[in-house]
C-alpha positions in Angstrom: -94.0 5.6 60.6 -90.9 4.5 58.7 -89.3 1.1 59.1 -86.2 2.8 60.7 -88.1 4.7 63.4 -87.2 2.2 66.1 -83.6 3.1 65.6 -84.4 6.8 65.9 -86.4 6.3 69.1 -83.6 4.8 71.2 -80.1 5.0 69.9 -78.6 4.4 73.3 -78.8 0.6 72.7 -76.4 1.0 69.8 -73.7 2.7 72.0 -74.3 1.0 75.3 -71.3 -1.3 75.1 -73.3 -4.4 75.9 -72.5 -5.9 72.5 -68.8 -6.0 73.3 -67.3 -9.3 74.4 -64.9 -9.8 77.2 -61.3 -9.4 76.1 -60.2 -12.4 78.2 -62.8 -14.8 76.8 -61.8 -17.8 74.7 -63.6 -16.3 71.7 -61.7 -13.1 71.9 -58.4 -14.9 72.3 -59.2 -17.0 69.2 -59.9 -13.9 67.2 -56.6 -12.4 68.2 -54.8 -15.7 67.2 -56.5 -15.6 63.8 -55.5 -12.0 63.3 -51.8 -12.8 64.2 -51.9 -15.9 61.9 -53.3 -13.9 58.9 -50.7 -11.1 59.6 -47.9 -13.7 59.7 -48.9 -15.3 56.4 -49.2 -12.0 54.6 -45.9 -10.8 56.1 -44.0 -14.0 55.0 -45.4 -13.7 51.4 -44.5 -10.0 51.3 -40.9 -10.7 52.5 -40.5 -13.5 49.9 -41.7 -11.0 47.2 -39.3 -8.3 48.3 -36.5 -10.8 48.5 -37.2 -12.0 45.0 -37.3 -8.4 43.8 -34.0 -7.5 45.4 -32.0 -10.7 45.0 -33.6 -12.8 42.3 -31.4 -11.7 39.5 -28.2 -11.8 41.5 -28.7 -15.5 42.4 -29.2 -16.3 38.7 -32.9 -16.8 38.5 -34.3 -16.2 35.0 -36.6 -13.2 34.6 -39.6 -15.3 33.5 -39.3 -17.4 36.7 -39.2 -14.4 38.9 -42.2 -12.9 37.1 -44.1 -16.2 37.5 -43.4 -16.2 41.2 -44.5 -12.6 41.5 -47.8 -13.4 39.7 -48.5 -16.5 41.8 -47.6 -14.8 45.1 -49.7 -11.7 44.2 -52.7 -13.9 43.3 -52.3 -15.8 46.5 -52.2 -12.6 48.6 -55.2 -11.1 46.7 -57.2 -14.3 47.1 -56.3 -14.6 50.8 -57.2 -11.0 51.5 -60.5 -11.4 49.7 -61.2 -14.6 51.7 -60.3 -13.2 55.1 -61.0 -9.5 55.1 -63.9 -9.4 52.6 -65.4 -12.6 54.2 -65.7 -14.4 50.9 -64.4 -17.6 52.7 -67.6 -17.6 54.9 -70.0 -17.5 51.9 -71.7 -20.4 50.3 -70.2 -22.1 47.3 -72.6 -20.6 44.8 -71.9 -17.0 46.0 -68.1 -17.7 45.7 -68.6 -19.0 42.1 -70.8 -16.0 41.2 -67.9 -13.7 42.1 -64.9 -15.8 40.9 -66.2 -16.9 37.4 -66.7 -13.4 36.1 -63.3 -12.4 37.6 -61.6 -15.3 35.9 -63.2 -14.3 32.6 -62.1 -10.7 33.1 -58.5 -11.8 33.7 -58.7 -14.0 30.6 -60.0 -11.1 28.5 -57.1 -8.9 29.7 -54.5 -11.6 28.7 -56.2 -12.2 25.4 -56.2 -8.4 24.5 -52.6 -8.1 25.5 -51.6 -11.1 23.4 -53.6 -9.7 20.5 -52.0 -6.3 20.8 -48.5 -7.9 21.0 -49.3 -9.9 17.8 -50.5 -6.8 16.0 -47.4 -4.9 17.0 -45.2 -7.8 15.8 -47.1 -8.0 12.5 -46.8 -4.2 12.1 -43.0 -4.2 12.8 -42.3 -7.3 10.7 -44.2 -6.3 7.6 -44.0 -2.5 8.0 -47.7 -1.9 7.4 -47.6 1.6 8.9 
């Protein structure tokens, strides 16, 4: 007999509805508040990003500052989404570090390769090697 045979025998327990909580319970109301809070944070950050994109240059912000804000806000949103929707915020510290350290190194590699490519292009254009 396979290890999953008890699921095959009586699947009615999976769909019985007894695992659902009461919509009026305190736990359910707290989950709804959390969803509204997360939605609000992501909405505000998105509105700020769109506002920067539409009106950043017209109010005289330098392009490097606008780009810096975009990068920071995008990293915040990505981190927040990973924390909340992918449940990384509920994990233990070692698991979080196991995921974040390689990700940080990967981002560093991308930046290093872009800088190396830009330097090679500058050298090529300056000295006319090709």
